[in-house]
SEVEXDREN-327678 format. One record per residue (C-alpha): x, z, y; residue number from 1. Coordinates in pm, whole numbers, m for minus. Last residue first. Layout:
<nodes>
NODE      px      pz      py  num
NODE       X       Z       Y  NUM
...
</nodes>
This chain:
<nodes>
NODE      px      pz      py  num
NODE   m1758    1950   23440  388
NODE   m1435    1944   23653  387
NODE   m1111    2127   23520  386
NODE    m986    2383   23815  385
NODE    m593    2508   23884  384
NODE    m606    2704   24206  383
NODE    m290    2812   24388  382
NODE    m361    3165   24581  381
NODE    m304    3344   24911  380
NODE    m258    3663   25020  379
NODE    m112    3597   25405  378
NODE     132    3767   25614  377
NODE     432    3715   25355  376
NODE     400    3337   25452  375
NODE     100    3104   25370  374
NODE     306    2918   25077  373
NODE     378    3238   24899  372
NODE     106    3144   24577  371
NODE     m32    3382   24379  370
NODE     m84    3144   24047  369
NODE    m439    3063   23893  368
NODE    m470    2836   23582  367
NODE    m772    2684   23390  366
NODE   m1071    2784   23631  365
NODE   m1363    2580   23535  364
NODE   m1581    2374   23712  363
NODE   m1930    2372   23733  362
NODE   m2028    2294   24053  361
NODE   m2093    2632   24127  360
NODE   m1874    2817   23917  359
NODE   m1598    2670   24162  358
NODE   m1763    2801   24474  357
NODE   m1825    3123   24320  356
NODE   m1390    3133   24240  355
NODE   m1395    3057   24635  354
NODE   m1605    3303   24791  353
NODE   m1397    3554   24612  352
NODE   m1079    3419   24644  351
NODE   m1192    3461   25038  350
NODE   m1110    3177   25268  349
NODE    m842    3103   25460  348
NODE    m711    3016   25762  347
NODE    m352    2982   25940  346
NODE    m353    2743   26327  345
NODE     m60    2462   26358  344
NODE     132    2602   26690  343
NODE     117    2380   27022  342
NODE     298    2076   27091  341
NODE     676    2110   27164  340
NODE     768    2027   27556  339
NODE     986    1739   27651  338
NODE    1304    1804   27763  337
NODE    1480    1599   27569  336
NODE    1250    1251   27560  335
NODE    1038    1259   27178  334
NODE    1247    1160   26900  333
NODE    1164     722   26799  332
NODE     828     737   26498  331
NODE     968     754   26160  330
NODE    1099     415   25980  329
NODE    1407     432   26047  328
NODE    1468     681   25872  327
NODE    1536     491   25595  326
NODE    1369     576   25246  325
NODE    1671     490   24962  324
NODE    1416     511   24580  323
NODE    1382     857   24448  322
NODE    1449     855   24045  321
NODE    1222    1044   23810  320
NODE    1195    1428   23813  319
NODE    1113    1548   23467  318
NODE     998    1874   23320  317
NODE    1046    1920   22921  316
NODE     758    2056   22718  315
NODE     854    2312   22461  314
NODE     621    2321   22217  313
NODE     834    2237   21886  312
NODE    1115    2433   22085  311
NODE    1348    2328   21774  310
NODE    1573    2032   22004  309
NODE    1829    2324   22167  308
NODE    1909    2398   21847  307
NODE    2007    2742   21806  306
NODE    1715    2899   21701  305
NODE    1465    3208   21806  304
NODE    1182    3233   21556  303
NODE     941    3408   21745  302
NODE     635    3671   21630  301
NODE     313    3747   21786  300
NODE     221    4080   21960  299
NODE     m41    4157   22178  298
NODE     m86    4543   22355  297
NODE    m375    4750   22337  296
NODE    m410    4975   22599  295
NODE    m391    5365   22534  294
NODE    m230    5479   22908  293
NODE     120    5454   22766  292
NODE      67    5067   22665  291
NODE    m111    5017   23070  290
NODE     325    5021   23151  289
NODE     272    5261   23416  288
NODE     365    5339   23828  287
NODE     604    5128   24035  286
NODE     481    4831   23934  285
NODE      83    4848   23709  284
NODE     178    4655   23361  283
NODE     m14    4501   23163  282
NODE     130    4379   22812  281
NODE     259    4093   22566  280
NODE     472    4190   22295  279
NODE     714    3908   22135  278
NODE     871    3997   21797  277
NODE    1203    3870   21694  276
NODE    1375    3643   21432  275
NODE    1733    3506   21551  274
NODE    1942    3314   21718  273
NODE    2079    3520   22022  272
NODE    1981    3462   22396  271
NODE    1621    3616   22343  270
NODE    1363    3341   22434  269
NODE    1264    3372   22820  268
NODE     866    3439   22894  267
NODE     717    3175   23101  266
NODE     329    3334   23146  265
NODE      51    3134   23219  264
NODE    m251    3338   23271  263
NODE    m623    3245   23232  262
NODE    m912    3494   23322  261
NODE   m1170    3793   23239  260
NODE   m1386    3997   23360  259
NODE   m1512    4299   23181  258
NODE   m1494    4543   23484  257
NODE   m1398    4393   23818  256
NODE   m1087    4234   23893  255
NODE    m949    4249   24226  254
NODE    m589    4040   24305  253
NODE    m593    3888   24050  252
NODE    m303    3971   23841  251
NODE      61    3822   23856  250
NODE     277    3690   23563  249
NODE     560    3861   23503  248
NODE     905    3817   23277  247
NODE    1152    3975   23082  246
NODE    1170    4363   23143  245
NODE    1167    4592   22793  244
NODE    1465    4423   22616  243
NODE    1547    4513   22288  242
NODE    1235    4731   22148  241
NODE    1350    4810   21804  240
NODE    1044    4871   21555  239
NODE     869    4531   21594  238
NODE    1036    4430   21256  237
NODE    1169    4139   21364  236
NODE    1359    4322   21672  235
NODE    1164    4370   21961  234
NODE    1136    4182   22312  233
NODE     928    4313   22595  232
NODE     669    4130   22824  231
NODE     491    4137   23187  230
NODE     146    4064   23284  229
NODE     111    4182   23668  228
NODE      27    4464   23896  227
NODE      73    4530   24266  226
NODE     m53    4810   24439  225
NODE    m329    5060   24470  224
NODE    m596    4982   24709  223
NODE    m486    4638   24761  222
NODE    m440    4541   24384  221
NODE    m752    4651   24267  220
NODE    m853    4703   23921  219
NODE   m1167    4788   23889  218
NODE   m1319    5051   23594  217
NODE   m1498    4974   23335  216
NODE   m1214    4979   23149  215
NODE   m1233    4606   22895  214
NODE   m1080    4418   23219  213
NODE    m988    4136   23031  212
NODE    m689    3915   23001  211
NODE    m658    3521   22832  210
NODE    m307    3453   22758  209
NODE     m99    3155   22785  208
NODE     204    3180   22697  207
NODE     475    2907   22789  206
NODE     890    2969   22651  205
NODE    1155    2910   22877  204
NODE    1512    2856   22676  203
NODE    1723    3156   22582  202
NODE    1813    3043   22208  201
NODE    1564    2784   22088  200
NODE    1221    2862   22031  199
NODE     990    2895   21780  198
NODE     640    2973   21664  197
NODE     456    2958   22002  196
NODE     118    3061   22024  195
NODE    m132    2754   22037  194
NODE    m355    2858   22361  193
NODE    m538    3111   22490  192
NODE    m378    3434   22306  191
NODE    m513    3766   22374  190
NODE    m508    4069   22588  189
NODE    m809    4272   22631  188
NODE    m734    4583   22888  187
NODE    m796    4934   22969  186
NODE    m578    5107   23216  185
NODE    m873    5254   23399  184
NODE    m917    5574   23152  183
NODE    m631    5676   23269  182
NODE    m753    5732   23664  181
NODE    m538    5480   23896  180
NODE    m217    5539   24049  179
NODE    m158    5464   24390  178
NODE     162    5248   24490  177
NODE     144    5111   24833  176
NODE     243    4783   24937  175
NODE     m79    4703   24976  174
NODE    m164    4934   25226  173
NODE     m19    4751   25491  172
NODE    m249    4475   25468  171
NODE    m239    4153   25362  170
NODE    m453    3879   25524  169
NODE    m743    3678   25358  168
NODE    m759    3413   25106  167
NODE    m492    3168   25148  166
NODE    m576    2825   24964  165
NODE    m374    2586   24731  164
NODE    m516    2297   24535  163
NODE    m520    2145   24182  162
NODE    m841    1964   24083  161
NODE    m890    1793   23771  160
NODE   m1136    1539   23562  159
NODE   m1304    1599   23324  158
NODE   m1613    1434   23446  157
NODE   m1404    1267   23749  156
NODE   m1372    1457   24106  155
NODE   m1522    1288   24409  154
NODE   m1837    1514   24426  153
NODE   m1580    1774   24309  152
NODE   m1345    1726   24645  151
NODE   m1667    1704   24850  150
NODE   m1719    2069   24831  149
NODE   m1402    2208   24859  148
NODE   m1364    2016   25180  147
NODE   m1672    2155   25276  146
NODE   m1529    2461   25222  145
NODE   m1238    2422   25369  144
NODE   m1433    2317   25743  143
NODE   m1605    2676   25740  142
NODE   m1266    2796   25672  141
NODE   m1109    2627   25978  140
NODE    m796    2416   25816  139
NODE    m437    2523   25861  138
NODE    m447    2709   25510  137
NODE    m676    2363   25356  136
NODE    m289    2140   25416  135
NODE     m14    2342   25251  134
NODE    m136    2152   24905  133
NODE    m375    1958   24807  132
NODE    m391    1750   24474  131
NODE    m734    1561   24344  130
NODE    m658    1393   23986  129
NODE    m864    1197   23767  128
NODE   m1049    1051   24126  127
NODE   m1357     821   24059  126
NODE   m1674    1063   24143  125
NODE   m1778     946   24412  124
NODE   m1585     691   24615  123
NODE   m1376     749   24927  122
NODE   m1526     664   25318  121
NODE   m1691     967   25284  120
NODE   m1407    1148   25271  119
NODE   m1408    1253   25695  118
NODE   m1572     979   25891  117
NODE   m1328     974   26209  116
NODE   m1040    1140   26109  115
NODE   m1001    1064   25766  114
NODE    m721     792   25787  113
NODE    m649     632   25469  112
NODE    m359     534   25300  111
NODE    m255     287   24999  110
NODE     m36     370   24662  109
NODE     m20     199   24348  108
NODE      34    m222   24499  107
NODE     217     m94   24849  106
NODE     463      92   24678  105
NODE     748     174   24864  104
NODE     529     337   25103  103
NODE     728     386   25456  102
NODE     535     195   25696  101
NODE     213     299   25570  100
NODE     335     652   25592   99
NODE     405     639   25961   98
NODE      41     481   26009   97
NODE    m113     705   25859   96
NODE      50    1011   26012   95
NODE     m61     847   26355   94
NODE    m362     870   26194   93
NODE    m362    1197   26189   92
NODE    m697    1336   25929   91
NODE    m456    1242   25655   90
NODE    m581    1070   25324   89
NODE    m312     964   25042   88
NODE    m457     722   24784   87
NODE    m308     651   24465   86
NODE    m363     429   24178   85
NODE    m112     284   23862   84
NODE      19     710   23845   83
NODE     331     797   23763   82
NODE     597     677   24039   81
NODE     306     669   24270   80
NODE     264    1065   24220   79
NODE     599    1076   24400   78
NODE     491     844   24692   77
NODE     150    1027   24763   76
NODE     366    1338   24755   75
NODE     620    1261   25085   74
NODE     321     964   25223   73
NODE     357    1078   25557   72
NODE     108    1382   25563   71
NODE     m78    1321   25257   70
NODE    m343    1577   25372   69
NODE    m512    1566   25006   68
NODE    m354    1311   24780   67
NODE    m615    1154   24558   66
NODE    m523    1024   24201   65
NODE    m688     738   24081   64
NODE    m786     663   23687   63
NODE    m599     808   23358   62
NODE    m711    1164   23240   61
NODE    m452    1426   23326   60
NODE    m382    1619   23020   59
NODE    m410    2004   23053   58
NODE    m209    2144   22774   57
NODE     m93    2429   23007   56
NODE     224    2338   22949   55
NODE     138    2044   23083   54
NODE     m33    2106   23371   53
NODE     269    2265   23475   52
NODE     522    2026   23405   51
NODE     316    1791   23584   50
NODE     337    2011   23931   49
NODE     682    2068   23860   48
NODE     727    1706   23858   47
NODE     479    1644   24152   46
NODE     701    1941   24343   45
NODE    1028    1779   24239   44
NODE     949    1482   24338   43
NODE     852    1592   24691   42
NODE    1175    1780   24820   41
NODE    1367    1465   24661   40
NODE    1080    1248   24931   39
NODE    1200    1474   25238   38
NODE    1536    1478   25105   37
NODE    1558    1125   25176   36
NODE    1378    1133   25513   35
NODE    1680    1362   25635   34
NODE    1515    1716   25789   33
NODE    1691    1800   26120   32
NODE    1447    1663   26333   31
NODE    1412    1970   26570   30
NODE    1349    2247   26296   29
NODE    1480    2174   25975   28
NODE    1630    2531   25948   27
NODE    1286    2680   26107   26
NODE    1112    2553   25749   25
NODE     809    2408   25817   24
NODE     759    2144   25564   23
NODE     480    1931   25692   22
NODE     507    1959   26057   21
NODE     916    1917   25989   20
NODE     830    1555   25840   19
NODE     630    1486   26158   18
NODE     856    1605   26440   17
NODE     720    1508   26739   16
NODE     501    1207   26680   15
NODE     352    1334   26380   14
NODE     337    1659   26597   13
NODE     105    1506   26863   12
NODE     m73    1323   26551   11
NODE    m174    1629   26400   10
NODE    m257    1812   26769    9
NODE    m464    1493   26823    8
NODE    m668    1471   26498    7
NODE    m870    1810   26497    6
NODE    m746    2194   26523    5
NODE    m837    2286   26191    4
NODE    m839    1909   26011    3
NODE    m633    1899   25718    2
NODE    m318    1703   25770    1
</nodes>
């Protein structure tokens, strides 16, 4: 995976504890992952990815898929259950050798090592989907920027690029809440996709919004504290609030005046059938709702039914059966008393630089998720990008 400290470090981890090197759960250190549960974890991650893309109304074009930083194939195998051509790429030849041994879909999935030639061995403008998770966070910033440029070179027109990358370390001040001036609490919210018309009682409903800062002031979470999109539920008249707090979707950490971006929020339909009004608003956590300072909200009606099949806009997440994977395909455990390899470094690329790089290559940001995979000390994001 990655390439921050070179192939030697990743090879060492691949020989010592290859599954924990990929998913570093403290409770799984020392070869406590079983290969079967490890692969099921990958299946769930890819099922969630495809579910999220479907909710964003982003069909994945037909064509090859690239799993960048594939390790032993946790995600590559799950992708191969859904696509005919999948390439897993990794800087560690040892990881690639293990992935080859574990490959249950040799007619669909193949693995390549980037140790010597980087991504040069992969064709340009060939991939319909490029996915990378918990990989670039271990790659030095300059190399991460280079990889992102290479991803765009290898993405088919209109293809999808999804990657996770930390921005910067959090400071203690990011947890403090400082009220903004009243004039700063001005936002525009509009639907960026079809309006959900109905939903089954107590079901999840995905709502795609476009949020814009129309205040003339910068919204800075590092300076003022956490902010998010939230929602309320009203009765059919829109006069009586039934539920004040339902769901949250975080804002960008810094939003300049007139900046806009898409936000996907998953709200939870009321538990009783009937007619309701959903209201979307922005909230400065621990301080105020934007509407309380005079900002306009977004409202739309929703009919809640008792029939589970009534959700016209619902997308069902589908986890596919995972075949048996034998731990015998893993390298032998190191001898007792052997020293652990050096730990991985953690790196980031400032969020503003990533957005500029996406724009430079003609990409369109279709969704942005604040991500906790780099740990609490880092502000990290998962970027969903559509290629030009």
